C-alpha positions as CSV (number, residue, x, y, z in Angstrom):
1,M,109.8,126.7,88.1
2,R,111.8,125.7,85.1
3,N,110.2,123.6,82.4
4,Y,111.7,120.2,83.2
5,V,111.0,117.6,80.5
6,L,112.6,114.5,81.9
7,D,112.9,112.6,85.2
8,A,116.2,110.7,85.5
9,H,115.4,108.6,88.6
10,T,112.3,106.5,89.1
11,H,111.3,103.2,90.7
12,T,108.4,100.7,90.4
13,L,106.9,97.9,92.4
14,A,109.7,95.7,91.2
15,C,112.2,97.3,93.6
16,G,110.3,95.9,96.6
17,H,109.7,99.3,98.3
18,A,107.9,101.4,95.8
19,Y,104.2,101.4,95.1
20,N,103.3,101.8,91.4
21,T,103.7,99.8,88.2
22,L,105.6,101.1,85.2
23,L,102.4,101.9,83.3
24,E,101.2,103.9,86.3
25,L,104.5,105.9,86.2
26,I,104.1,106.5,82.5
27,E,100.5,107.6,82.9
28,A,101.6,110.1,85.6
29,A,104.4,111.3,83.4
30,S,102.1,111.8,80.5
31,Q,99.7,113.8,82.5
32,K,102.5,116.1,83.6
33,N,103.7,116.5,79.9
34,L,107.0,114.9,80.6
35,E,108.8,113.9,77.4
36,M,111.0,111.2,78.9
37,I,111.6,109.2,82.1
38,C,114.3,106.9,83.1
39,L,113.4,103.6,84.9
40,T,116.3,103.2,87.2
41,E,115.4,100.1,89.2
42,H,117.5,99.1,92.1
43,A,120.2,96.6,91.3
44,P,120.1,93.1,92.7
45,E,122.2,93.4,95.9
46,L,119.7,95.8,97.6
47,P,117.2,93.8,99.7
48,G,114.0,93.3,97.8
49,A,115.4,94.4,94.4
50,P,114.8,92.4,91.2
51,N,117.3,89.8,90.1
52,A,119.6,90.1,87.1
53,L,117.1,88.5,84.7
54,F,114.7,91.4,85.3
55,F,117.3,93.7,83.6
56,A,118.0,91.2,80.9
57,N,114.3,91.2,79.9
58,Y,114.2,95.0,79.6
59,R,114.3,94.4,75.9
60,V,110.6,93.5,75.8
61,I,109.6,97.0,77.0
62,P,109.0,99.5,74.2
63,G,111.2,102.6,74.1
64,K,108.1,104.9,74.0
65,I,104.8,104.5,75.7
66,K,101.9,107.0,75.5
67,N,104.2,109.5,73.9
68,V,106.6,109.3,76.8
69,K,110.1,108.1,75.9
70,L,111.5,105.5,78.2
71,L,115.1,104.8,79.0
72,K,115.6,101.5,80.7
73,G,118.2,101.8,83.4
74,I,119.5,100.8,86.8
75,E,120.5,102.4,90.1
76,S,123.4,100.2,91.1
77,N,124.8,99.9,94.5
78,I,128.4,100.9,95.3
79,M,129.6,97.7,97.1
80,D,133.1,98.5,98.4
81,V,135.8,101.1,98.9
82,D,137.1,100.4,95.3
83,G,133.8,101.5,93.9
84,N,132.7,98.2,92.5
85,T,129.0,97.9,91.7
86,D,126.4,95.2,91.3
87,I,125.4,96.0,87.7
88,P,124.6,92.7,86.0
89,M,127.5,92.9,83.6
90,N,126.2,89.9,81.5
91,Y,123.2,92.0,80.5
92,L,124.9,95.4,80.2
93,D,123.6,96.0,76.7
94,C,120.0,95.9,77.9
95,I,120.6,98.7,80.3
96,E,120.5,102.1,78.6
97,I,121.3,104.4,81.5
98,R,123.3,103.5,84.6
99,S,123.7,105.3,87.9
100,A,125.5,104.4,91.2
101,S,124.6,105.1,94.8
102,L,125.7,104.6,98.3
103,H,123.0,102.7,100.2
104,T,123.4,101.7,103.8
105,P,122.2,98.0,103.3
106,T,125.0,97.4,100.8
107,F,127.7,99.8,102.0
108,K,127.8,100.8,105.7
109,P,129.2,104.3,106.3
110,L,132.9,104.2,106.9
111,S,135.6,106.9,107.3
112,K,135.6,110.0,105.1
113,N,138.5,108.6,103.1
114,E,136.9,105.2,102.6
115,N,133.5,106.6,101.6
116,T,135.2,109.0,99.2
117,S,137.3,106.2,97.7
118,A,134.1,104.2,97.0
119,V,132.5,107.1,95.1
120,L,135.7,107.9,93.2
121,G,135.9,104.3,92.1
122,A,132.4,104.4,90.7
123,I,133.0,107.7,88.9
124,E,136.1,106.2,87.2
125,N,134.0,103.3,85.9
126,P,133.1,104.3,82.3
127,E,129.8,102.3,82.5
128,I,128.5,104.7,85.2
129,D,126.7,107.7,83.9
130,F,125.7,109.5,87.1
131,I,126.1,109.4,90.8
132,C,123.0,109.7,92.9
133,H,122.1,111.6,96.1
134,L,125.6,112.6,97.2
135,G,124.1,115.0,99.7
136,N,123.2,112.2,102.0
137,P,124.6,113.3,105.4
138,N,125.0,109.6,106.5
139,Y,128.2,109.5,104.4
140,E,131.1,111.9,105.1
141,L,132.6,112.7,101.7
142,D,135.3,114.8,100.2
143,Y,133.1,116.6,97.7
144,E,135.9,118.6,96.1
145,A,137.8,115.4,95.2
146,I,134.6,113.8,93.9
147,L,133.5,116.7,91.7
148,Q,137.0,117.1,90.3
149,Q,137.0,113.4,89.3
150,A,133.5,113.7,87.9
151,K,134.6,116.6,85.7
152,K,137.7,114.6,84.5
153,D,135.7,111.5,83.7
154,N,132.6,113.3,82.3
155,T,130.3,111.7,84.9
156,L,127.1,113.5,85.7
157,I,126.1,114.5,89.3
158,E,122.5,114.0,90.4
159,I,120.7,116.5,92.6
160,N,117.9,114.3,94.2
161,N,114.6,116.0,95.0
162,A,113.6,113.3,97.5
163,S,116.7,113.9,99.5
164,F,115.2,117.0,100.9
165,F,112.4,115.1,102.7
166,V,113.8,111.5,102.9
167,R,117.5,112.1,103.7
168,K,117.1,114.8,106.3
169,G,120.2,117.1,106.6
170,S,121.0,116.8,102.9
171,K,120.2,120.5,102.0
172,P,123.6,122.1,103.0
173,N,125.5,119.4,101.2
174,C,123.3,119.6,98.1
175,S,123.7,123.4,98.1
176,W,127.5,123.1,98.2
177,I,127.5,120.5,95.5
178,A,125.3,122.6,93.2
179,N,127.3,125.7,93.7
180,R,130.6,123.9,93.0
181,C,129.2,122.2,90.0
182,K,128.3,125.7,88.7
183,E,131.9,126.9,89.3
184,L,133.4,123.8,87.7
185,E,130.8,123.7,84.8
186,I,129.8,120.2,85.6
187,P,126.4,119.2,84.2
188,I,123.8,118.0,86.8
189,I,120.9,115.6,86.3
190,I,117.8,115.8,88.5
191,G,115.9,112.9,89.8
192,S,112.6,112.7,91.7
193,D,113.6,109.3,93.1
194,T,110.0,108.5,92.6
195,H,108.7,105.7,94.8
196,F,105.1,106.9,94.4
197,A,103.8,108.0,91.1
198,S,102.6,111.5,92.1
199,D,106.2,112.6,92.7
200,I,107.3,111.9,89.1
201,G,108.7,114.9,87.4
202,D,108.3,117.2,90.4
203,F,111.5,118.9,91.5
204,P,110.4,121.9,93.7
205,Y,113.2,121.7,96.2
206,V,115.9,121.2,93.7
207,D,114.5,124.1,91.6
208,Q,114.6,126.4,94.6
209,L,118.1,125.3,95.5
210,L,119.3,126.0,91.9
211,N,117.7,129.4,92.1
212,D,119.5,130.1,95.3
213,V,122.9,129.4,93.8
214,S,122.1,131.0,90.4
215,F,122.7,127.7,88.6
216,P,122.9,128.1,84.8
217,D,120.2,126.4,82.8
218,E,122.7,125.2,80.2
219,L,124.2,122.8,82.7
220,I,120.8,121.2,83.6
221,I,120.3,118.0,81.6
222,N,116.6,117.8,82.4
223,L,115.7,120.9,80.4
224,E,116.1,119.1,77.0
225,T,115.9,115.4,76.3
226,K,118.5,115.9,73.6
227,R,121.1,116.7,76.3
228,L,120.7,113.3,77.9
229,I,120.4,111.4,74.6
230,D,123.5,113.1,73.2
231,Y,125.4,112.3,76.4
232,L,124.5,108.6,76.3
233,E,125.0,108.2,72.6
234,G,128.3,109.9,73.0
235,K,129.3,106.9,75.2
236,G,128.2,104.5,72.6
237,R,124.7,103.6,73.9
238,K,122.0,102.3,71.7
239,L,118.8,103.9,73.0
240,F,115.0,103.1,72.9
241,A,115.6,99.6,71.6
242,D,112.5,97.6,70.7
243,P,113.0,94.0,69.4
244,R,109.7,94.4,67.5
245,D,111.5,96.6,65.1
246,A,113.6,93.7,63.8
247,A,110.6,91.5,63.6
248,R,108.7,94.1,61.5
249,E,111.6,94.1,59.1
250,L,111.3,90.4,58.6
251,F,107.7,90.8,57.5
252,S,108.0,94.0,55.5
């Protein structure tokens, strides 16, 4: 097993169908010696998800808790064949990392061309950093077109550990995606898609898949926090914001 130091895809009670608080996720991450996690709460259009003000108020959450760095993010829903998402644009500056996904409650599977168009539109959006769980067999996709566009637009591709037991039938697609990302030298980012704290930072199925296709470590974002920080800062993001810092300056 590789030494993974960050988890890019996690959820809390706030999403309506996960079972732990943020502090419980942080505690589990700390016990597993993770250096960083990304809170990627579901965006508002998914049933049960928090409203836009939840993301606006991310600013009150410290950027580091119990020695675990925290990126405050979102898993947005791809809403239509043009790839539009439900990211609360008024509060974009509060959201440090942004992913996009196809979810059946917000985008019913359509034809291969329509599904692919939806994903391509999200990839072309410069506000989107990575595309989640593309291996989902519910959606027929043109993976070659998607990966070529991801390389062109410098968009990361997620390999989702939960897909192997939640989205049954994902393994062949994930294997093809990983192998083609290796050939195209597209960096991947790994998410546990944690909905229960014990899963955080655990990627056994992804790790085995990467071994099977001889995936190079230098293309795996999760092996160094600097890789993700550099990627996001290169897009102009201000990370680990804490409004208390400005207040401290007033009283220094």
